N, CA, C, O and the ligand as a Tripos MOL2 file, in Angstrom:
@<TRIPOS>MOLECULE
protein
  257   255    65     0     0
PROTEIN
NO_CHARGES

@<TRIPOS>ATOM
      1 N          11.3810   -9.8210   17.3470 N.3       1 MET1
      2 CA         10.9040  -10.6290   16.2170 C.3       1 MET1
      3 C          10.5080   -9.7150   15.0600 C.2       1 MET1
      4 O           9.6730   -8.8240   15.2170 O.2       1 MET1
      5 N          11.1020   -9.9390   13.9300 N.am      2 PRO2
      6 CA         10.8000   -9.0580   12.8030 C.3       2 PRO2
      7 C           9.3830   -9.2700   12.2850 C.2       2 PRO2
      8 O           8.8480  -10.3780   12.3210 O.2       2 PRO2
      9 N           8.8100   -8.2180   11.8190 N.am      3 ILE3
     10 CA          7.4710   -8.3130   11.2500 C.3       3 ILE3
     11 C           7.5970   -8.7970    9.8020 C.2       3 ILE3
     12 O           8.4060   -8.2950    9.0230 O.2       3 ILE3
     13 N           6.7870   -9.7650    9.4820 N.am      4 ASP4
     14 CA          6.8220  -10.2840    8.1180 C.3       4 ASP4
     15 C           6.0500   -9.3500    7.2010 C.2       4 ASP4
     16 O           4.8250   -9.2450    7.2730 O.2       4 ASP4
     17 N           6.7870   -8.6860    6.3490 N.am      5 THR5
     18 CA          6.1310   -7.7120    5.4780 C.3       5 THR5
     19 C           6.0760   -8.1750    4.0310 C.2       5 THR5
     20 O           5.6750   -7.4240    3.1410 O.2       5 THR5
     21 N           6.4830   -9.4190    3.8060 N.am      6 LYS6
     22 CA          6.4100   -9.9350    2.4460 C.3       6 LYS6
     23 C           5.0690  -10.6200    2.2310 C.2       6 LYS6
     24 O           4.5930  -11.3870    3.0680 O.2       6 LYS6
     25 N           4.4880  -10.3230    1.1030 N.am      7 ALA7
     26 CA          3.2240  -10.9700    0.7810 C.3       7 ALA7
     27 C           3.2210  -11.3430   -0.6920 C.2       7 ALA7
     28 O           3.8760  -10.7000   -1.5130 O.2       7 ALA7
     29 N           2.4840  -12.3770   -1.0100 N.am      8 ASN8
     30 CA          2.3360  -12.7490   -2.4020 C.3       8 ASN8
     31 C           1.0260  -12.1690   -2.9180 C.2       8 ASN8
     32 O          -0.0690  -12.5500   -2.5030 O.2       8 ASN8
     33 N           1.1910  -11.2470   -3.8240 N.am      9 LEU9
     34 CA          0.0560  -10.5230   -4.3500 C.3       9 LEU9
     35 C          -0.3410  -11.1480   -5.6850 C.2       9 LEU9
     36 O           0.4920  -11.3130   -6.5770 O.2       9 LEU9
     37 N          -1.5940  -11.4850   -5.8070 N.am     10 THR10
     38 CA         -2.0620  -12.0870   -7.0520 C.3      10 THR10
     39 C          -2.8340  -11.0550   -7.8650 C.2      10 THR10
     40 O          -3.8230  -10.4880   -7.4030 O.2      10 THR10
     41 N          -2.3690  -10.8300   -9.0620 N.am     11 CYS11
     42 CA         -3.0350   -9.8570   -9.9260 C.3      11 CYS11
     43 C          -4.3650  -10.4260  -10.4180 C.2      11 CYS11
     44 O          -4.3950  -11.5190  -10.9820 O.2      11 CYS11
     45 N          -5.4540   -9.7050  -10.2120 N.am     12 PRO12
     46 CA         -6.7600  -10.1920  -10.6650 C.3      12 PRO12
     47 C          -6.9250  -10.1030  -12.1800 C.2      12 PRO12
     48 O          -7.8200  -10.7270  -12.7490 O.2      12 PRO12
     49 N          -6.0760   -9.3410  -12.8160 N.am     13 GLN13
     50 CA         -6.1750   -9.1760  -14.2570 C.3      13 GLN13
     51 C          -5.5080  -10.3320  -15.0080 C.2      13 GLN13
     52 O          -6.0990  -10.9220  -15.9130 O.2      13 GLN13
     53 N          -4.2760  -10.6420  -14.6190 N.am     14 CYS14
     54 CA         -3.5080  -11.6270  -15.3870 C.3      14 CYS14
     55 C          -3.1240  -12.8440  -14.5610 C.2      14 CYS14
     56 O          -2.5890  -13.8100  -15.1050 O.2      14 CYS14
     57 N          -3.3830  -12.8180  -13.2640 N.am     15 GLY15
     58 CA         -3.1040  -13.9810  -12.4370 C.3      15 GLY15
     59 C          -1.6660  -14.1310  -11.9980 C.2      15 GLY15
     60 O          -1.3120  -15.1230  -11.3620 O.2      15 GLY15
     61 N          -0.8310  -13.1630  -12.3260 N.am     16 THR16
     62 CA          0.5600  -13.2260  -11.9160 C.3      16 THR16
     63 C           0.6910  -13.0560  -10.4040 C.2      16 THR16
     64 O           0.0880  -12.1610   -9.8120 O.2      16 THR16
     65 N           1.4860  -13.9280   -9.7950 N.am     17 VAL17
     66 CA          1.7550  -13.7990   -8.3740 C.3      17 VAL17
     67 C           3.0940  -13.1080   -8.2070 C.2      17 VAL17
     68 O           4.1010  -13.5390   -8.7690 O.2      17 VAL17
     69 N           3.1010  -12.0560   -7.4500 N.am     18 GLN18
     70 CA          4.3130  -11.2870   -7.2630 C.3      18 GLN18
     71 C           4.5390  -11.0200   -5.7920 C.2      18 GLN18
     72 O           3.6080  -10.7290   -5.0400 O.2      18 GLN18
     73 N           5.8130  -11.1270   -5.3940 N.am     19 GLU19
     74 CA          6.1200  -10.8400   -4.0060 C.3      19 GLU19
     75 C           6.2600   -9.3430   -3.8250 C.2      19 GLU19
     76 O           6.9360   -8.6690   -4.6030 O.2      19 GLU19
     77 N           5.6200   -8.8330   -2.7960 N.am     20 ALA20
     78 CA          5.6570   -7.4010   -2.5690 C.3      20 ALA20
     79 C           5.8890   -7.1040   -1.1010 C.2      20 ALA20
     80 O           5.5120   -7.8840   -0.2270 O.2      20 ALA20
     81 N           6.5050   -5.9830   -0.8450 N.am     21 ASP21
     82 CA          6.7090   -5.5210    0.5230 C.3      21 ASP21
     83 C           5.5070   -4.7250    0.9880 C.2      21 ASP21
     84 O           5.0250   -3.8300    0.2940 O.2      21 ASP21
     85 N           5.0370   -5.0650    2.1670 N.am     22 MET22
     86 CA          3.9120   -4.3100    2.7120 C.3      22 MET22
     87 C           4.4360   -3.2180    3.6270 C.2      22 MET22
     88 O           5.3310   -3.4730    4.4330 O.2      22 MET22
     89 N           3.9130   -2.0320    3.5250 N.am     23 PRO23
     90 CA          4.2840   -0.9850    4.4810 C.3      23 PRO23
     91 C           3.7350   -1.3370    5.8500 C.2      23 PRO23
     92 O           2.5950   -1.7860    5.9700 O.2      23 PRO23
     93 N           4.5430   -1.1360    6.8840 N.am     24 ILE24
     94 CA          4.1460   -1.5720    8.2250 C.3      24 ILE24
     95 C           3.1370   -0.6210    8.8530 C.2      24 ILE24
     96 O           2.2100   -1.0490    9.5400 O.2      24 ILE24
     97 N           3.3210    0.6450    8.6170 N.am     25 ASP25
     98 CA          2.5460    1.6310    9.3690 C.3      25 ASP25
     99 C           1.5160    2.3710    8.5300 C.2      25 ASP25
    100 O           0.9350    3.3620    8.9730 O.2      25 ASP25
    101 N           1.2970    1.8840    7.3250 N.am     26 SER26
    102 CA          0.3020    2.5580    6.5030 C.3      26 SER26
    103 C          -0.3430    1.5330    5.5830 C.2      26 SER26
    104 O           0.1020    0.3890    5.4900 O.2      26 SER26
    105 N          -1.3850    1.9610    4.9160 N.am     27 CYS27
    106 CA         -2.0550    1.0780    3.9870 C.3      27 CYS27
    107 C          -1.6490    1.4340    2.5680 C.2      27 CYS27
    108 O          -1.5940    2.6070    2.1980 O.2      27 CYS27
    109 N          -1.3680    0.4140    1.7850 N.am     28 GLN28
    110 CA         -1.0220    0.6770    0.3950 C.3      28 GLN28
    111 C          -2.2690    0.5280   -0.4590 C.2      28 GLN28
    112 O          -2.8640   -0.5460   -0.5470 O.2      28 GLN28
    113 N          -2.6400    1.6090   -1.0710 N.am     29 PHE29
    114 CA         -3.8970    1.6520   -1.7980 C.3      29 PHE29
    115 C          -3.7630    1.1890   -3.2330 C.2      29 PHE29
    116 O          -4.6820    0.5960   -3.7970 O.2      29 PHE29
    117 N          -2.6190    1.4630   -3.8140 N.am     30 PHE30
    118 CA         -2.4320    1.1290   -5.2230 C.3      30 PHE30
    119 C          -1.2130    0.2500   -5.3830 C.2      30 PHE30
    120 O          -0.2160    0.4040   -4.6780 O.2      30 PHE30
    121 N          -1.3090   -0.6650   -6.3140 N.am     31 TYR31
    122 CA         -0.1500   -1.4880   -6.6300 C.3      31 TYR31
    123 C          -0.1660   -1.7790   -8.1160 C.2      31 TYR31
    124 O          -1.1750   -2.2220   -8.6640 O.2      31 TYR31
    125 N           0.9600   -1.5270   -8.7630 N.am     32 GLU32
    126 CA          1.0140   -1.7850  -10.1960 C.3      32 GLU32
    127 C           1.5660   -3.1690  -10.4470 C.2      32 GLU32
    128 O           2.6570   -3.5070   -9.9870 O.2      32 GLU32
    129 N           0.8130   -3.9670  -11.1760 N.am     33 CYS33
    130 CA          1.2430   -5.3200  -11.5060 C.3      33 CYS33
    131 C           2.5160   -5.2750  -12.3330 C.2      33 CYS33
    132 O           2.6270   -4.5000  -13.2830 O.2      33 CYS33
    133 N           3.4860   -6.1250  -11.9550 N.am     34 VAL34
    134 CA          4.7570   -6.1400  -12.6710 C.3      34 VAL34
    135 C           4.6040   -6.7240  -14.0670 C.2      34 VAL34
    136 O           5.4330   -6.4860  -14.9450 O.2      34 VAL34
    137 N           3.5520   -7.4810  -14.2620 N.am     35 SER35
    138 CA          3.3860   -8.1910  -15.5250 C.3      35 SER35
    139 C           2.5390   -7.4220  -16.5290 C.2      35 SER35
    140 O           2.9830   -7.1460  -17.6440 O.2      35 SER35
    141 N           1.3170   -7.0770  -16.1300 N.am     36 CYS36
    142 CA          0.4060   -6.4620  -17.0900 C.3      36 CYS36
    143 C           0.2110   -4.9730  -16.8530 C.2      36 CYS36
    144 O          -0.5070   -4.3110  -17.6030 O.2      36 CYS36
    145 N           0.8460   -4.4440  -15.8140 N.am     37 ARG37
    146 CA          0.8020   -3.0080  -15.5140 C.3      37 ARG37
    147 C          -0.5700   -2.5240  -15.0760 C.2      37 ARG37
    148 O          -0.8300   -1.3220  -15.0410 O.2      37 ARG37
    149 N          -1.4380   -3.4530  -14.7460 N.am     38 ALA38
    150 CA         -2.7250   -3.0400  -14.2050 C.3      38 ALA38
    151 C          -2.4950   -2.4290  -12.8240 C.2      38 ALA38
    152 O          -1.6710   -2.9150  -12.0490 O.2      38 ALA38
    153 N          -3.2120   -1.3850  -12.5320 N.am     39 VAL39
    154 CA         -3.1150   -0.7860  -11.2090 C.3      39 VAL39
    155 C          -4.2110   -1.3670  -10.3370 C.2      39 VAL39
    156 O          -5.3990   -1.1440  -10.5690 O.2      39 VAL39
    157 N          -3.7870   -2.1210   -9.3270 N.am     40 LEU40
    158 CA         -4.7390   -2.7640   -8.4370 C.3      40 LEU40
    159 C          -5.2130   -1.7850   -7.3760 C.2      40 LEU40
    160 O          -4.4540   -0.9520   -6.8810 O.2      40 LEU40
    161 N          -6.4540   -1.9070   -7.0530 N.am     41 ARG41
    162 CA         -7.0280   -1.0990   -5.9760 C.3      41 ARG41
    163 C          -7.7710   -2.0210   -5.0190 C.2      41 ARG41
    164 O          -8.2270   -3.0890   -5.4270 O.2      41 ARG41
    165 N          -7.8990   -1.6310   -3.7620 N.am     42 PRO42
    166 CA         -8.5870   -2.5010   -2.8070 C.3      42 PRO42
    167 C         -10.0410   -2.7090   -3.1880 C.2      42 PRO42
    168 O         -10.6900   -1.8290   -3.7540 O.2      42 PRO42
    169 N         -10.5380   -3.8990   -2.8640 N.am     43 LYS43
    170 CA        -11.9690   -4.1330   -3.0190 C.3      43 LYS43
    171 C         -12.7160   -3.3350   -1.9590 C.2      43 LYS43
    172 O         -12.1440   -2.8780   -0.9690 O.2      43 LYS43
    173 N         -13.9970   -3.1880   -2.1980 N.am     44 GLU44
    174 CA        -14.7990   -2.4410   -1.2430 C.3      44 GLU44
    175 C         -14.7470   -3.1030    0.1270 C.2      44 GLU44
    176 O         -14.9400   -4.3130    0.2430 O.2      44 GLU44
    177 N         -14.4890   -2.3160    1.1600 N.am     45 GLY45
    178 CA        -14.4300   -2.8440    2.5080 C.3      45 GLY45
    179 C         -13.0380   -3.2390    2.9460 C.2      45 GLY45
    180 O         -12.8060   -3.4720    4.1330 O.2      45 GLY45
    181 N         -12.0960   -3.3210    2.0000 N.am     46 ASP46
    182 CA        -10.7250   -3.6460    2.3550 C.3      46 ASP46
    183 C          -9.8990   -2.3720    2.4540 C.2      46 ASP46
    184 O         -10.1590   -1.3900    1.7590 O.2      46 ASP46
    185 N          -8.8870   -2.4060    3.3390 N.am     47 CYS47
    186 CA         -8.1340   -1.1700    3.5700 C.3      47 CYS47
    187 C          -6.9910   -1.0020    2.5950 C.2      47 CYS47
    188 O          -6.5100    0.1130    2.3910 O.2      47 CYS47
    189 N          -6.5490   -2.0850    1.9920 N.am     48 CYS48
    190 CA         -5.4040   -1.9460    1.0950 C.3      48 CYS48
    191 C          -5.3710   -3.1080    0.1060 C.2      48 CYS48
    192 O          -6.1160   -4.0780    0.2470 O.2      48 CYS48
    193 N          -4.5150   -3.0000   -0.8780 N.am     49 VAL49
    194 CA         -4.4500   -4.0250   -1.9190 C.3      49 VAL49
    195 C          -4.0460   -5.3880   -1.3750 C.2      49 VAL49
    196 O          -4.4080   -6.4230   -1.9350 O.2      49 VAL49
    197 N          -3.2900   -5.3820   -0.2760 N.am     50 PHE50
    198 CA         -2.8590   -6.6600    0.2860 C.3      50 PHE50
    199 C          -4.0280   -7.4220    0.8960 C.2      50 PHE50
    200 O          -4.1210   -8.6430    0.7710 O.2      50 PHE50
    201 N          -4.9140   -6.6900    1.5550 N.am     51 CYS51
    202 CA         -6.0940   -7.3510    2.1270 C.3      51 CYS51
    203 C          -6.9780   -7.9350    1.0220 C.2      51 CYS51
    204 O          -7.6440   -8.9490    1.2290 O.2      51 CYS51
    205 N          -6.9820   -7.3090   -0.1230 N.am     52 SER52
    206 CA         -7.8450   -7.7680   -1.2010 C.3      52 SER52
    207 C          -7.2170   -8.8730   -2.0420 C.2      52 SER52
    208 O          -7.8970   -9.8220   -2.4330 O.2      52 SER52
    209 N          -5.9350   -8.7530   -2.3190 N.am     53 TYR53
    210 CA         -5.3440   -9.6250   -3.3330 C.3      53 TYR53
    211 C          -4.1670  -10.4710   -2.8690 C.2      53 TYR53
    212 O          -3.7150  -11.3530   -3.5980 O.2      53 TYR53
    213 N          -3.6660  -10.2110   -1.6640 N.am     54 ALA54
    214 CA         -2.5020  -10.9730   -1.2290 C.3      54 ALA54
    215 C          -2.9110  -12.1550   -0.3570 C.2      54 ALA54
    216 O          -4.0710  -12.2830    0.0360 O.2      54 ALA54
    217 N          -1.9510  -13.0050   -0.0670 N.am     55 ASP55
    218 CA         -2.2270  -14.1740    0.7620 C.3      55 ASP55
    219 C          -2.1950  -13.8400    2.2480 C.2      55 ASP55
    220 O          -2.4030  -14.7200    3.0830 O.2      55 ASP55
    221 N          -1.9400  -12.5970    2.5800 N.am     56 LYS56
    222 CA         -1.9390  -12.1670    3.9710 C.3      56 LYS56
    223 C          -2.6650  -10.8450    4.0930 C.2      56 LYS56
    224 O          -2.7900  -10.0870    3.1310 O.2      56 LYS56
    225 N          -3.1360  -10.5910    5.2900 N.am     57 LYS57
    226 CA         -3.6520   -9.2690    5.5760 C.3      57 LYS57
    227 C          -2.4650   -8.3540    5.8740 C.2      57 LYS57
    228 O          -1.3960   -8.8160    6.2700 O.2      57 LYS57
    229 N          -2.6630   -7.0770    5.6820 N.am     58 CYS58
    230 CA         -1.5570   -6.1470    5.8900 C.3      58 CYS58
    231 C          -1.2210   -6.0170    7.3800 C.2      58 CYS58
    232 O          -2.0860   -6.2300    8.2300 O.2      58 CYS58
    233 N           0.0180   -5.6710    7.6940 N.am     59 PRO59
    234 CA          0.4440   -5.5730    9.1050 C.3      59 PRO59
    235 C          -0.3620   -4.5680    9.8980 C.2      59 PRO59
    236 O          -0.5530   -4.7540   11.1000 O.2      59 PRO59
    237 N          -0.8310   -3.5360    9.2810 N.am     60 SER60
    238 CA         -1.5650   -2.5200   10.0400 C.3      60 SER60
    239 C          -2.9230   -3.0230   10.4950 C.2      60 SER60
    240 O          -3.5390   -2.4280   11.3790 O.2      60 SER60
    241 N          -3.3960   -4.1090    9.9050 N.am     61 MET61
    242 CA         -4.6430   -4.7100   10.3680 C.3      61 MET61
    243 C          -4.4120   -5.5430   11.6200 C.2      61 MET61
    244 O          -5.3090   -5.6860   12.4500 O.2      61 MET61
    245 N          -3.2100   -6.0920   11.7550 N.am     62 LYS62
    246 CA         -2.9230   -6.9750   12.8700 C.3      62 LYS62
    247 C          -2.5990   -6.2000   14.1320 C.2      62 LYS62
    248 O          -3.0150   -6.5820   15.2270 O.2      62 LYS62
    249 N          -1.8550   -5.1080   13.9820 N.am     63 SER63
    250 CA         -1.5070   -4.3160   15.1500 C.3      63 SER63
    251 C          -2.6480   -3.3690   15.4920 C.2      63 SER63
    252 O          -3.4140   -2.9490   14.6240 O.2      63 SER63
    253 N          -2.7390   -3.0520   16.7440 N.am     64 THR64
    254 CA         -3.8480   -2.1770   17.1440 C.3      64 THR64
    255 C          -3.3810   -0.7470   17.2920 C.2      64 THR64
    256 O          -4.1760    0.1310   17.6230 O.2      64 THR64
    257 ZN         -1.2990   -8.3420  -13.8620 Zn       65 ZN65
@<TRIPOS>BOND
     1     1     2 1
     2     2     3 1
     3     3     4 2
     4     3     5 am
     5     5     6 1
     6     6     7 1
     7     7     8 2
     8     7     9 am
     9     9    10 1
    10    10    11 1
    11    11    12 2
    12    11    13 am
    13    13    14 1
    14    14    15 1
    15    15    16 2
    16    15    17 am
    17    17    18 1
    18    18    19 1
    19    19    20 2
    20    19    21 am
    21    21    22 1
    22    22    23 1
    23    23    24 2
    24    23    25 am
    25    25    26 1
    26    26    27 1
    27    27    28 2
    28    27    29 am
    29    29    30 1
    30    30    31 1
    31    31    32 2
    32    31    33 am
    33    33    34 1
    34    34    35 1
    35    35    36 2
    36    35    37 am
    37    37    38 1
    38    38    39 1
    39    39    40 2
    40    39    41 am
    41    41    42 1
    42    42    43 1
    43    43    44 2
    44    43    45 am
    45    45    46 1
    46    46    47 1
    47    47    48 2
    48    47    49 am
    49    49    50 1
    50    50    51 1
    51    51    52 2
    52    51    53 am
    53    53    54 1
    54    54    55 1
    55    55    56 2
    56    55    57 am
    57    57    58 1
    58    58    59 1
    59    59    60 2
    60    59    61 am
    61    61    62 1
    62    62    63 1
    63    63    64 2
    64    63    65 am
    65    65    66 1
    66    66    67 1
    67    67    68 2
    68    67    69 am
    69    69    70 1
    70    70    71 1
    71    71    72 2
    72    71    73 am
    73    73    74 1
    74    74    75 1
    75    75    76 2
    76    75    77 am
    77    77    78 1
    78    78    79 1
    79    79    80 2
    80    79    81 am
    81    81    82 1
    82    82    83 1
    83    83    84 2
    84    83    85 am
    85    85    86 1
    86    86    87 1
    87    87    88 2
    88    87    89 am
    89    89    90 1
    90    90    91 1
    91    91    92 2
    92    91    93 am
    93    93    94 1
    94    94    95 1
    95    95    96 2
    96    95    97 am
    97    97    98 1
    98    98    99 1
    99    99   100 2
   100    99   101 am
   101   101   102 1
   102   102   103 1
   103   103   104 2
   104   103   105 am
   105   105   106 1
   106   106   107 1
   107   107   108 2
   108   107   109 am
   109   109   110 1
   110   110   111 1
   111   111   112 2
   112   111   113 am
   113   113   114 1
   114   114   115 1
   115   115   116 2
   116   115   117 am
   117   117   118 1
   118   118   119 1
   119   119   120 2
   120   119   121 am
   121   121   122 1
   122   122   123 1
   123   123   124 2
   124   123   125 am
   125   125   126 1
   126   126   127 1
   127   127   128 2
   128   127   129 am
   129   129   130 1
   130   130   131 1
   131   131   132 2
   132   131   133 am
   133   133   134 1
   134   134   135 1
   135   135   136 2
   136   135   137 am
   137   137   138 1
   138   138   139 1
   139   139   140 2
   140   139   141 am
   141   141   142 1
   142   142   143 1
   143   143   144 2
   144   143   145 am
   145   145   146 1
   146   146   147 1
   147   147   148 2
   148   147   149 am
   149   149   150 1
   150   150   151 1
   151   151   152 2
   152   151   153 am
   153   153   154 1
   154   154   155 1
   155   155   156 2
   156   155   157 am
   157   157   158 1
   158   158   159 1
   159   159   160 2
   160   159   161 am
   161   161   162 1
   162   162   163 1
   163   163   164 2
   164   163   165 am
   165   165   166 1
   166   166   167 1
   167   167   168 2
   168   167   169 am
   169   169   170 1
   170   170   171 1
   171   171   172 2
   172   171   173 am
   173   173   174 1
   174   174   175 1
   175   175   176 2
   176   175   177 am
   177   177   178 1
   178   178   179 1
   179   179   180 2
   180   179   181 am
   181   181   182 1
   182   182   183 1
   183   183   184 2
   184   183   185 am
   185   185   186 1
   186   186   187 1
   187   187   188 2
   188   187   189 am
   189   189   190 1
   190   190   191 1
   191   191   192 2
   192   191   193 am
   193   193   194 1
   194   194   195 1
   195   195   196 2
   196   195   197 am
   197   197   198 1
   198   198   199 1
   199   199   200 2
   200   199   201 am
   201   201   202 1
   202   202   203 1
   203   203   204 2
   204   203   205 am
   205   205   206 1
   206   206   207 1
   207   207   208 2
   208   207   209 am
   209   209   210 1
   210   210   211 1
   211   211   212 2
   212   211   213 am
   213   213   214 1
   214   214   215 1
   215   215   216 2
   216   215   217 am
   217   217   218 1
   218   218   219 1
   219   219   220 2
   220   219   221 am
   221   221   222 1
   222   222   223 1
   223   223   224 2
   224   223   225 am
   225   225   226 1
   226   226   227 1
   227   227   228 2
   228   227   229 am
   229   229   230 1
   230   230   231 1
   231   231   232 2
   232   231   233 am
   233   233   234 1
   234   234   235 1
   235   235   236 2
   236   235   237 am
   237   237   238 1
   238   238   239 1
   239   239   240 2
   240   239   241 am
   241   241   242 1
   242   242   243 1
   243   243   244 2
   244   243   245 am
   245   245   246 1
   246   246   247 1
   247   247   248 2
   248   247   249 am
   249   249   250 1
   250   250   251 1
   251   251   252 2
   252   251   253 am
   253   253   254 1
   254   254   255 1
   255   255   256 2
@<TRIPOS>SUBSTRUCTURE
     1 MET1         2 RESIDUE 1 A MET
     2 PRO2         6 RESIDUE 1 A PRO
     3 ILE3        10 RESIDUE 1 A ILE
     4 ASP4        14 RESIDUE 1 A ASP
     5 THR5        18 RESIDUE 1 A THR
     6 LYS6        22 RESIDUE 1 A LYS
     7 ALA7        26 RESIDUE 1 A ALA
     8 ASN8        30 RESIDUE 1 A ASN
     9 LEU9        34 RESIDUE 1 A LEU
    10 THR10       38 RESIDUE 1 A THR
    11 CYS11       42 RESIDUE 1 A CYS
    12 PRO12       46 RESIDUE 1 A PRO
    13 GLN13       50 RESIDUE 1 A GLN
    14 CYS14       54 RESIDUE 1 A CYS
    15 GLY15       58 RESIDUE 1 A GLY
    16 THR16       62 RESIDUE 1 A THR
    17 VAL17       66 RESIDUE 1 A VAL
    18 GLN18       70 RESIDUE 1 A GLN
    19 GLU19       74 RESIDUE 1 A GLU
    20 ALA20       78 RESIDUE 1 A ALA
    21 ASP21       82 RESIDUE 1 A ASP
    22 MET22       86 RESIDUE 1 A MET
    23 PRO23       90 RESIDUE 1 A PRO
    24 ILE24       94 RESIDUE 1 A ILE
    25 ASP25       98 RESIDUE 1 A ASP
    26 SER26      102 RESIDUE 1 A SER
    27 CYS27      106 RESIDUE 1 A CYS
    28 GLN28      110 RESIDUE 1 A GLN
    29 PHE29      114 RESIDUE 1 A PHE
    30 PHE30      118 RESIDUE 1 A PHE
    31 TYR31      122 RESIDUE 1 A TYR
    32 GLU32      126 RESIDUE 1 A GLU
    33 CYS33      130 RESIDUE 1 A CYS
    34 VAL34      134 RESIDUE 1 A VAL
    35 SER35      138 RESIDUE 1 A SER
    36 CYS36      142 RESIDUE 1 A CYS
    37 ARG37      146 RESIDUE 1 A ARG
    38 ALA38      150 RESIDUE 1 A ALA
    39 VAL39      154 RESIDUE 1 A VAL
    40 LEU40      158 RESIDUE 1 A LEU
    41 ARG41      162 RESIDUE 1 A ARG
    42 PRO42      166 RESIDUE 1 A PRO
    43 LYS43      170 RESIDUE 1 A LYS
    44 GLU44      174 RESIDUE 1 A GLU
    45 GLY45      178 RESIDUE 1 A GLY
    46 ASP46      182 RESIDUE 1 A ASP
    47 CYS47      186 RESIDUE 1 A CYS
    48 CYS48      190 RESIDUE 1 A CYS
    49 VAL49      194 RESIDUE 1 A VAL
    50 PHE50      198 RESIDUE 1 A PHE
    51 CYS51      202 RESIDUE 1 A CYS
    52 SER52      206 RESIDUE 1 A SER
    53 TYR53      210 RESIDUE 1 A TYR
    54 ALA54      214 RESIDUE 1 A ALA
    55 ASP55      218 RESIDUE 1 A ASP
    56 LYS56      222 RESIDUE 1 A LYS
    57 LYS57      226 RESIDUE 1 A LYS
    58 CYS58      230 RESIDUE 1 A CYS
    59 PRO59      234 RESIDUE 1 A PRO
    60 SER60      238 RESIDUE 1 A SER
    61 MET61      242 RESIDUE 1 A MET
    62 LYS62      246 RESIDUE 1 A LYS
    63 SER63      250 RESIDUE 1 A SER
    64 THR64      254 RESIDUE 1 A THR
    65 ZN65       257 GROUP 0 **** ****
């Protein structure tokens, strides 16, 4: 079963929702918004931008 690595990332600056690929074995710390070019960073306590701004947690959080 393939791991779902697509997530919808919502930019906190401009509200644009963009589909992004999540890395399976690492955490992505920075993500540049396709619309406003803001560089997103994880909120405090989150491991990656997907945990903070996407509709899913990153795959590395699910696997042990
Ligand atoms: Zn943006």
